[in-house]
Backbone bond lengths (Angstrom), bond angles and torsions (degrees), N, CA, C in turn:
res aa  C-N    CA-C-N  psi(-1)  N-CA   C-N-CA  omega(-1)  CA-C   N-CA-C  phi
1 M - - - 1.476 - - 1.479 114.02 -
2 K 1.410 120.41 8.14 1.452 118.35 177.92 1.493 112.77 -52.30
3 G 1.307 121.72 -45.78 1.387 125.67 178.58 1.499 115.66 -54.35
4 P 1.367 113.61 -67.70 1.487 122.22 -176.03 1.517 108.84 -61.07
5 L 1.366 119.48 -38.52 1.473 119.84 -177.69 1.508 107.65 -68.12
6 K 1.261 119.23 -52.86 1.443 125.02 -178.19 1.638 109.48 -55.34
7 S 1.387 115.17 -44.00 1.491 117.25 179.08 1.513 108.96 -65.28
8 A 1.331 120.72 -33.76 1.494 121.64 179.50 1.491 108.72 -62.85
9 F 1.375 117.51 -49.50 1.396 122.40 -177.14 1.456 114.60 -58.88
10 L 1.359 115.87 -29.52 1.447 123.60 -179.24 1.513 113.52 -86.42
11 T 1.333 115.58 -1.07 1.475 114.28 -173.52 1.502 109.50 -88.47
12 D 1.306 116.38 136.71 1.463 119.06 -178.90 1.412 112.86 -62.13
13 D 1.315 115.79 138.43 1.478 123.14 177.96 1.576 113.12 71.46
14 I 1.291 122.89 14.77 1.359 125.71 -168.73 1.566 110.05 -62.36
15 A 1.364 117.26 -29.49 1.451 126.27 -174.98 1.607 105.12 -69.69
16 D 1.314 117.32 -23.96 1.454 124.04 176.44 1.479 116.92 -83.66
17 L 1.383 115.18 -11.27 1.451 126.05 -178.41 1.425 115.41 -105.52
18 M 1.369 116.10 -37.30 1.492 119.19 -164.38 1.468 111.81 -129.77
19 N 1.300 116.58 136.14 1.459 123.43 163.13 1.625 103.33 -103.47
20 F 1.261 112.36 130.51 1.481 118.41 -166.74 1.544 107.66 -130.61
21 D 1.296 117.16 132.48 1.449 120.78 170.74 1.520 115.14 -136.55
22 M 1.257 122.57 138.66 1.442 125.13 -170.60 1.559 107.79 -130.00
23 F 1.418 110.92 134.00 1.482 115.52 177.30 1.587 106.82 -116.72
24 P 1.330 116.82 95.86 1.456 120.62 -177.83 1.479 113.58 -71.56
25 F 1.341 116.13 79.26 1.456 117.11 178.06 1.532 110.29 -140.73
26 G 1.249 119.29 -14.43 1.508 119.51 169.76 1.493 112.38 58.06
27 Q 1.330 113.69 -134.63 1.404 124.18 -179.23 1.493 113.88 -101.91
28 A 1.265 115.70 34.63 1.549 124.54 -173.79 1.485 106.94 -89.94
29 M 1.370 112.64 164.17 1.503 119.14 -174.12 1.577 105.40 -165.67
30 W 1.346 108.25 162.82 1.508 116.53 162.15 1.514 104.85 -99.24
31 N 1.314 123.02 143.26 1.368 132.72 -172.43 1.572 106.01 -77.96
32 T 1.233 121.25 66.81 1.422 124.64 -171.83 1.576 114.99 -81.07
33 P 1.351 115.33 132.14 1.527 117.62 -176.48 1.527 116.39 -56.22
34 Q 1.384 118.38 -31.79 1.497 121.94 179.86 1.489 106.90 -67.90
35 C 1.281 119.55 -28.93 1.584 117.91 177.73 1.476 114.65 -94.42
36 G 1.261 118.41 1.49 1.505 122.61 172.95 1.511 107.39 99.02
37 E 1.283 119.07 99.87 1.473 119.53 -176.13 1.584 109.51 -63.90
38 M 1.359 113.73 142.94 1.498 116.47 179.21 1.461 110.16 -117.20
39 N 1.316 111.53 167.84 1.506 121.54 -174.44 1.444 108.44 -72.17
40 T 1.392 115.98 121.66 1.476 115.80 -176.80 1.568 110.01 -111.98
41 T 1.361 118.69 10.27 1.377 121.78 177.66 1.505 115.79 -62.87
42 S 1.406 114.33 -26.60 1.423 119.99 -179.95 1.551 113.53 -94.24
43 Y 1.365 117.17 11.50 1.438 121.73 -178.73 1.571 105.46 -75.22
44 M 1.358 111.89 127.97 1.480 119.93 -176.33 1.556 110.91 -126.53
45 W 1.268 117.20 -179.47 1.541 120.31 -173.23 1.562 106.60 -77.91
46 G 1.248 121.09 -51.56 1.458 123.35 -167.12 1.445 119.42 -130.07
47 V 1.401 114.03 20.67 1.507 116.38 178.68 1.563 109.12 -127.23
48 F 1.309 116.31 164.63 1.437 123.94 178.26 1.519 111.58 -54.09
49 W 1.223 116.26 130.41 1.494 122.99 -177.39 1.548 107.41 -76.50
50 E 1.286 116.21 107.21 1.548 118.13 -177.87 1.482 113.59 -59.61
51 G 1.326 119.10 -30.90 1.532 123.55 -179.65 1.481 111.33 -77.52
52 Y 1.335 124.76 -0.66 1.456 126.75 -174.99 1.534 106.52 -66.62
53 D 1.339 115.17 138.83 1.449 124.51 173.83 1.497 110.49 -133.07
54 A 1.333 117.10 114.51 1.444 123.83 -179.41 1.490 115.34 -53.19
55 N 1.311 118.24 -40.73 1.404 120.43 178.12 1.551 115.53 -68.53
56 A 1.246 117.63 -35.33 1.459 122.20 175.92 1.479 107.28 -67.49
57 R 1.326 121.14 -42.43 1.413 126.63 179.75 1.552 108.11 -63.45
58 L 1.221 120.35 -48.89 1.485 120.05 177.61 1.520 110.03 -60.95
59 C 1.343 120.24 -37.81 1.495 122.97 175.14 1.464 106.30 -55.00
60 F 1.476 119.65 -50.71 1.358 121.46 -175.68 1.534 113.76 -60.62
61 D 1.367 118.11 -40.55 1.401 120.32 178.40 1.585 109.25 -62.07
62 T 1.303 118.59 -41.42 1.308 120.77 -176.12 1.609 113.10 -69.28
63 M 1.355 115.93 -39.13 1.389 126.51 -178.46 1.502 115.31 -75.01
64 C 1.369 111.35 -36.18 1.509 117.73 -170.60 1.480 112.00 -118.06
65 G 1.271 121.57 -10.52 1.433 123.50 -173.28 1.578 116.67 -83.54
66 A 1.318 113.46 -160.86 1.502 116.07 -177.67 1.512 117.15 -61.26
67 N 1.271 119.74 -27.09 1.514 124.79 178.88 1.477 114.88 -96.25
68 S 1.388 120.80 10.26 1.416 123.23 -169.84 1.568 108.40 -56.64
69 S 1.304 122.53 -38.52 1.424 125.02 -172.77 1.514 109.44 -63.52
70 E 1.335 115.87 -32.26 1.482 117.91 179.71 1.518 111.47 -62.69
71 F 1.315 121.46 -29.85 1.378 125.78 -173.92 1.562 114.88 -100.52
72 F 1.399 111.74 -38.03 1.432 120.92 -172.77 1.472 119.63 -114.95
73 G 1.439 111.38 -9.96 1.473 114.66 -178.74 1.518 110.68 79.53
74 Q 1.246 116.64 -54.14 1.427 120.39 179.28 1.593 107.44 -138.12
75 R 1.346 114.21 140.10 1.420 118.62 -174.94 1.601 108.96 -69.03
76 P 1.279 116.76 122.80 1.548 121.31 178.09 1.378 118.18 -48.76
77 A 1.264 119.41 137.85 1.564 120.31 -177.67 1.555 112.44 -58.70
78 E 1.295 116.58 -30.20 1.488 118.55 -175.38 1.539 114.49 -73.39
79 C 1.295 113.70 -6.65 1.592 119.49 -170.30 1.566 106.45 -53.35
80 F 1.333 115.12 -50.75 1.486 114.38 -172.34 1.558 112.26 -122.70
81 D 1.316 113.72 40.90 1.525 121.17 177.01 1.536 105.60 -65.64
82 P 1.300 113.34 121.77 1.424 124.31 179.08 1.597 112.86 -54.34
83 E 1.245 117.90 -23.73 1.454 122.88 175.50 1.564 113.80 -77.36
84 M 1.285 118.58 -10.60 1.343 124.57 -171.24 1.472 118.77 -117.39
85 G 1.361 114.57 3.93 1.498 120.49 -175.77 1.400 115.29 167.86
86 P 1.419 116.58 -168.74 1.459 123.58 -4.30 1.484 116.16 -79.72
87 Y 1.291 114.60 159.33 1.486 121.80 174.52 1.564 105.55 -126.76
88 C 1.382 114.64 136.04 1.497 117.93 178.86 1.595 106.83 -110.55
89 Q 1.263 112.61 154.37 1.472 120.88 -178.19 1.508 113.81 -53.89
90 H 1.333 113.13 -36.06 1.465 114.61 -174.73 1.513 109.63 -118.83
91 G 1.368 117.27 33.81 1.442 125.93 166.48 1.552 114.44 90.70
92 G 1.229 118.53 -172.41 1.360 127.06 -170.44 1.603 112.95 -64.72
93 A 1.289 114.56 -35.40 1.563 117.52 176.89 1.425 109.86 -59.27
94 E 1.287 122.76 -41.98 1.429 124.22 -177.88 1.529 109.77 -66.73
95 C 1.267 119.67 -42.22 1.469 124.94 172.44 1.553 111.88 -56.21
96 A 1.335 113.87 -47.63 1.502 119.84 177.37 1.594 109.69 -52.96
97 V 1.322 110.21 -55.92 1.512 112.56 -171.41 1.527 109.59 -68.47
98 N 1.347 119.50 -34.19 1.473 122.01 175.54 1.545 109.50 -57.84
99 S 1.398 114.48 -45.17 1.417 119.17 -178.85 1.517 114.86 -61.33
100 I 1.431 116.01 -41.65 1.388 123.39 177.45 1.499 111.31 -61.55
101 Q 1.327 113.75 -42.87 1.464 117.76 -179.64 1.581 108.21 -64.84
102 A 1.268 118.51 -41.52 1.495 120.05 173.50 1.499 113.81 -60.66
103 C 1.307 117.62 -37.14 1.445 115.43 175.98 1.539 112.37 -68.34
104 A 1.372 120.42 -34.76 1.402 122.88 174.31 1.561 111.31 -61.84
105 K 1.299 116.49 -44.05 1.420 119.41 178.82 1.490 113.74 -58.83
106 K 1.325 112.96 -42.28 1.510 118.90 179.03 1.529 110.96 -62.69
107 Q 1.353 111.59 -48.62 1.492 118.05 -173.07 1.547 107.98 -64.59
108 S 1.252 117.76 -32.18 1.522 117.02 -176.42 1.478 110.96 -86.29
109 N 1.324 119.03 3.28 1.543 123.60 -174.53 1.439 108.79 58.80
110 N 1.379 116.68 39.64 1.474 117.74 173.59 1.498 115.36 72.39
111 S 1.358 114.16 20.12 1.493 117.85 177.86 1.485 112.63 -87.51
112 Y 1.339 118.54 101.67 1.412 121.06 -168.51 1.513 114.90 -65.21
113 M 1.374 116.50 -23.33 1.399 119.78 174.65 1.474 114.63 -68.56
114 E 1.378 116.10 -12.57 1.568 122.67 179.10 1.519 102.16 -102.52
115 F 1.421 122.21 -59.58 1.391 118.68 -172.47 1.583 114.44 -73.94
116 G 1.289 115.87 -29.96 1.511 121.89 -177.24 1.431 112.51 -52.36
117 P 1.321 122.63 -68.23 1.453 124.26 177.03 1.500 115.43 -51.33
118 F 1.386 120.77 -36.14 1.367 125.68 175.20 1.472 111.63 -61.35
119 A 1.367 116.50 -45.29 1.454 122.48 -176.77 1.493 108.66 -68.84
120 V 1.296 121.38 -35.32 1.543 125.17 176.53 1.435 107.22 -68.02
121 C 1.347 122.81 -35.48 1.524 124.53 179.95 1.440 107.81 -65.44
122 F 1.308 117.91 -43.88 1.505 118.69 -179.42 1.529 113.59 -67.22
123 E 1.386 116.06 -34.11 1.479 116.64 173.55 1.458 111.43 -63.77
124 E 1.365 114.04 -38.33 1.560 115.11 -177.95 1.427 113.59 -69.48
125 N 1.422 118.29 -20.08 1.492 119.97 179.47 1.466 110.50 -109.15
126 Y 1.388 116.97 16.93 1.473 119.23 -179.55 1.560 115.94 -54.82
127 E 1.232 118.66 -36.76 1.456 124.66 -167.23 1.589 106.39 -64.30
128 V 1.312 117.22 -38.75 1.495 121.10 -177.15 1.580 109.59 -70.94
129 I 1.285 116.32 -17.45 1.506 124.42 177.23 1.524 107.12 -88.62
130 R 1.344 114.48 -45.92 1.448 120.50 -170.92 1.605 106.76 -68.69
131 S 1.334 114.12 -39.28 1.470 116.83 -174.86 1.493 104.72 -123.46
132 P 1.325 125.55 77.54 1.361 127.23 -173.64 1.483 116.87 -69.34
133 E 1.306 120.86 148.45 1.445 125.23 179.01 1.460 109.80 -57.11
134 G 1.357 115.42 129.98 1.461 117.53 178.43 1.530 112.57 101.16
135 A 1.390 117.81 -9.92 1.408 117.87 178.72 1.413 116.52 -84.13
136 T 1.327 118.56 146.71 1.449 123.01 179.00 1.540 112.10 -126.19
137 A 1.309 114.86 167.25 1.567 114.16 176.66 1.550 112.35 -55.95
138 E 1.292 115.58 -21.00 1.505 115.86 -178.21 1.530 114.30 -95.60
139 S 1.291 115.73 2.43 1.542 118.96 -176.52 1.483 104.89 -73.84
140 T 1.378 112.54 139.68 1.437 124.26 178.84 1.551 105.80 -76.90
141 F 1.399 110.39 168.60 1.500 118.71 171.38 1.547 110.67 -55.10
142 K 1.287 114.43 -46.76 1.540 119.84 -177.89 1.474 110.83 -61.66
143 E 1.385 116.43 -44.79 1.434 118.74 -177.19 1.508 112.70 -69.12
144 N 1.346 117.53 -35.67 1.376 121.07 175.77 1.543 113.78 -67.26
145 R 1.334 115.90 -37.08 1.370 119.77 179.26 1.521 110.34 -67.99
146 S 1.264 117.04 -36.23 1.441 119.39 178.23 1.466 110.13 -71.30
147 L 1.301 123.81 -44.25 1.525 125.90 174.29 1.438 110.63 -59.46
148 A 1.392 121.93 -37.41 1.428 122.18 -177.20 1.543 114.65 -72.07
149 E 1.318 117.59 -18.52 1.417 123.10 -179.37 1.607 108.35 -59.08
150 V 1.250 115.58 -37.92 1.504 117.44 179.52 1.621 109.32 -62.93
151 A 1.312 115.44 -42.59 1.532 116.71 178.58 1.441 111.01 -73.05
152 I 1.389 119.90 -36.08 1.485 118.40 173.47 1.513 114.65 -61.48
153 N 1.336 117.24 -42.06 1.442 118.84 177.18 1.506 113.81 -65.77
154 A 1.359 118.51 -41.14 1.395 121.61 179.10 1.597 109.96 -66.66
155 T 1.351 118.95 -42.01 1.374 123.23 177.18 1.487 114.04 -61.68
156 M 1.320 117.97 -41.38 1.401 124.87 175.64 1.602 113.48 -56.32
157 K 1.345 110.46 -43.29 1.514 117.07 176.98 1.536 110.06 -62.15
158 K 1.269 112.83 -44.36 1.509 121.27 179.35 1.492 114.27 -62.28
159 C 1.366 117.13 -48.00 1.393 118.56 -168.70 1.616 111.83 -85.46
160 V 1.263 118.25 -13.11 1.504 113.50 175.09 1.399 112.91 -78.57
161 K 1.320 120.16 -14.61 1.516 124.54 178.91 1.414 111.02 -53.37
162 G 1.328 120.58 134.30 1.386 122.61 179.22 1.558 118.98 78.73
163 T 1.416 112.02 -0.20 1.475 115.59 173.16 1.520 108.48 -117.10
164 A 1.350 111.90 178.42 1.541 119.67 174.12 1.491 113.86 -90.87
165 L 1.334 116.96 3.73 1.459 124.88 -175.85 1.563 109.97 -71.42
166 A 1.281 114.21 144.36 1.526 117.94 -177.57 1.501 108.10 -106.41
167 E 1.404 112.38 123.66 1.502 120.54 -169.97 1.544 107.57 -60.39
168 Q 1.362 116.59 -53.28 1.485 115.59 -175.69 1.430 114.50 -64.63
169 E 1.347 120.97 -34.69 1.417 120.51 178.14 1.529 110.78 -66.44
170 L 1.241 117.56 -34.53 1.511 122.60 179.69 1.572 106.50 -68.96
171 L 1.268 115.08 -45.51 1.472 117.28 -178.30 1.594 109.38 -62.23
172 S 1.396 114.66 -40.75 1.487 116.27 179.08 1.515 110.74 -65.70
173 C 1.276 116.37 -41.41 1.416 118.88 176.22 1.582 114.52 -56.18
174 F 1.358 110.71 -46.90 1.430 114.47 -178.33 1.494 117.42 -66.43
175 Y 1.433 114.13 -50.60 1.455 120.57 -176.82 1.555 111.01 -75.87
176 G 1.360 115.08 -22.13 1.469 116.05 178.24 1.492 116.91 -90.99
177 N 1.457 116.66 -18.86 1.414 115.43 -173.12 1.539 110.40 -152.90
178 E 1.323 116.42 43.07 1.488 118.13 -175.41 1.491 111.29 -61.06
179 V 1.355 117.72 -48.56 1.459 114.84 -178.19 1.525 113.27 -69.30
180 G 1.358 121.47 -33.25 1.375 123.84 178.67 1.547 112.50 -60.44
181 E 1.423 110.27 -41.79 1.499 114.06 179.96 1.507 112.07 -65.84
182 L 1.305 117.06 -35.32 1.475 123.66 -179.76 1.571 109.50 -69.35
183 A 1.387 117.68 -38.50 1.399 119.44 178.68 1.510 110.45 -70.24
184 E 1.349 125.06 -29.40 1.433 124.97 176.38 1.502 110.99 -70.97
185 V 1.305 114.69 -37.49 1.565 116.34 175.25 1.475 112.64 -70.93
186 A 1.347 117.06 -36.41 1.480 122.73 179.94 1.542 107.22 -58.92
187 A 1.299 115.15 -44.60 1.481 118.56 -173.91 1.536 112.40 -72.84
188 A 1.363 116.91 -7.59 1.465 121.38 176.97 1.445 113.90 -107.37
189 T 1.421 116.45 2.90 1.508 122.63 -176.27 1.495 108.72 -89.32
190 I 1.267 118.06 136.52 1.451 125.13 172.64 1.566 108.69 -87.71
191 P 1.351 117.59 157.03 1.421 120.69 172.82 1.433 112.34 -58.13
192 H 1.256 120.23 133.59 1.519 126.41 174.36 1.471 114.17 -145.64
193 L 1.285 117.28 163.03 1.469 117.65 -173.32 1.477 115.39 -103.93
194 Y 1.422 116.28 -14.09 1.452 121.50 -176.51 1.514 108.01 -157.84
195 V 1.225 116.49 168.87 1.498 122.59 170.95 1.544 110.52 -132.47
196 P 1.318 121.00 154.23 1.477 121.93 -10.18 1.495 113.09 -61.90
197 F 1.293 117.67 138.39 1.515 123.79 -179.78 1.539 105.19 -109.06
198 V 1.260 119.70 107.15 1.488 124.14 -175.78 1.503 112.12 -120.43
199 R 1.342 111.12 122.99 1.480 118.20 177.80 1.506 107.45 -107.14
200 V 1.339 112.80 144.63 1.548 116.21 175.56 1.553 105.34 -126.03
201 Q 1.334 112.27 124.50 1.413 116.73 175.88 1.470 118.24 -76.90
202 Q 1.364 123.60 126.02 1.415 127.06 -169.09 1.547 105.79 -87.91
203 C 1.351 115.09 170.83 1.414 119.61 -174.09 1.555 112.19 -67.26
204 N 1.361 114.78 -22.21 1.509 117.71 178.50 1.512 112.71 -85.39
205 G 1.451 116.36 0.25 1.468 121.31 -178.62 1.459 114.61 93.22
206 S 1.339 120.56 -10.25 1.493 124.51 172.98 1.557 109.30 -72.61
207 W 1.373 109.27 162.12 1.497 115.83 177.50 1.549 111.08 -113.50
208 T 1.290 114.06 143.73 1.427 116.74 175.36 1.575 109.04 -127.78
209 I 1.323 116.28 141.70 1.498 121.25 -178.99 1.496 107.90 -80.57
210 L 1.339 116.16 131.86 1.384 120.93 179.74 1.568 113.63 -80.33
211 E 1.285 118.71 121.30 1.437 121.58 178.08 1.551 107.41 -78.98
212 L 1.385 114.95 122.85 1.430 120.23 -169.73 1.582 112.29 -83.78
213 G 1.305 116.13 -48.98 1.454 116.48 -171.25 1.615 108.80 83.02
214 D 1.327 115.30 166.75 1.499 118.17 -176.97 1.539 107.92 -142.78
215 P 1.420 114.07 106.64 1.461 125.90 -3.76 1.546 108.55 -80.44
216 P 1.392 115.69 164.63 1.371 116.36 179.77 1.545 111.00 -77.85
217 A 1.307 122.54 147.10 1.305 127.12 177.60 1.572 114.33 -68.01
218 D 1.287 119.63 138.48 1.369 125.17 -174.98 1.558 116.18 -54.51
219 N 1.339 111.85 -33.13 1.454 117.77 -178.62 1.492 111.72 -91.58
220 L 1.333 120.63 8.62 1.452 127.36 -172.00 1.552 113.51 -55.58
221 L 1.338 114.34 -51.11 1.496 119.17 -177.26 1.519 111.24 -71.12
222 V 1.325 118.23 -42.68 1.542 120.81 179.38 1.510 110.18 -56.63
223 D 1.408 111.29 -47.37 1.515 118.85 -175.62 1.566 109.12 -62.72
224 A 1.428 114.65 -38.90 1.455 115.83 -177.33 1.508 109.61 -68.78
225 V 1.340 118.79 -37.00 1.493 122.91 -178.38 1.523 106.37 -65.58
226 C 1.320 116.93 -47.55 1.495 122.44 -178.02 1.589 109.36 -60.45
227 D 1.296 117.45 -41.16 1.465 121.69 178.13 1.531 114.43 -62.19
228 A 1.368 112.05 -31.62 1.508 118.71 176.97 1.512 117.69 -87.44
229 T 1.273 121.08 -6.44 1.430 118.61 177.27 1.441 115.64 -68.18
230 C 1.311 117.71 145.37 1.484 125.92 173.33 1.468 112.61 -67.99
231 S 1.304 113.61 143.88 1.584 117.94 174.24 1.470 111.14 -61.54
232 D 1.346 117.17 156.70 1.413 122.74 174.84 1.562 116.22 62.69
233 T 1.344 115.00 20.19 1.427 120.50 176.70 1.576 108.34 -106.53
234 A 1.309 114.26 160.73 1.514 118.01 176.46 1.569 109.39 -58.82
235 A 1.278 119.56 -42.41 1.337 127.40 179.05 1.472 113.46 -53.15
236 A 1.359 114.47 -53.53 1.449 124.31 177.16 1.477 113.31 -55.81
237 Q 1.358 112.56 -42.49 1.498 115.53 177.58 1.467 116.99 -66.37
238 K 1.312 114.09 -34.91 1.446 119.03 174.28 1.539 113.32 -69.08
239 C 1.368 114.04 -33.91 1.365 115.45 -179.66 1.485 115.29 -71.78
240 T 1.366 118.62 -14.62 1.432 119.83 178.79 1.565 113.63 -79.47
241 K 1.353 110.84 -9.49 1.428 119.30 177.10 1.423 111.25 -92.36
242 T 1.296 122.80 163.69 1.434 126.47 174.06 1.485 109.11 -74.20
243 L 1.315 115.04 111.17 1.488 119.85 -178.87 1.462 110.36 -74.95
244 A 1.381 109.97 124.44 1.524 117.35 -179.52 1.585 111.10 -83.07
245 V 1.293 111.45 135.36 1.519 113.33 176.44 1.514 107.62 -107.33
246 T 1.325 117.67 129.30 1.407 123.79 -178.35 1.475 112.09 -87.51
247 I 1.286 125.22 116.27 1.483 127.72 -178.74 1.516 112.42 -101.29
């Protein structure tokens, strides 16, 4: 969603058209016994986790996520056991960037015009974090994590530019509470089959799942928002015009 999301943030008057919320958790999970513990020996810093199981991850989302009370009454204690996670589908680098994005969302008081462009910037610079300078095929998770911190710090400095976000506060949030930030996002995540998983609320209050395509068109999200606007609203009137994108 980097393209459609970035395009939406650059669209004139987008704050008058769209309420946006993001849950940077992806296909991550805690390796909970009730969902079937998986092999974590293959878990690496910046590569696909070979032990990943989509059914176990979906079980975790159901048991521990936003709708857990509907199924369990009370969220099980094992959900965020520090001995069991977190684990991300594409390794520790993905977890790190998700946590950083969660920190930005919190620091901005959930103002997507502040945390959104920052989150997109981190996605655009993900490769230098996933595969940090100096890493080799023999590098351990711990070594890769240490090497990646140089790229994380440099990317932080780059991505806060033009926002009201504070670089040092974000670094403190991430390095001081990476797992805690991910647990908060996990607890707010609904069960989903794939990512990016994008829901758009319609005028009647129902939700539809946005079909992305490969690659998704840059105007996909803005078009979906405009299609969902209620008639005779200011948003609908603006959507009838050609929406200008600031480059």
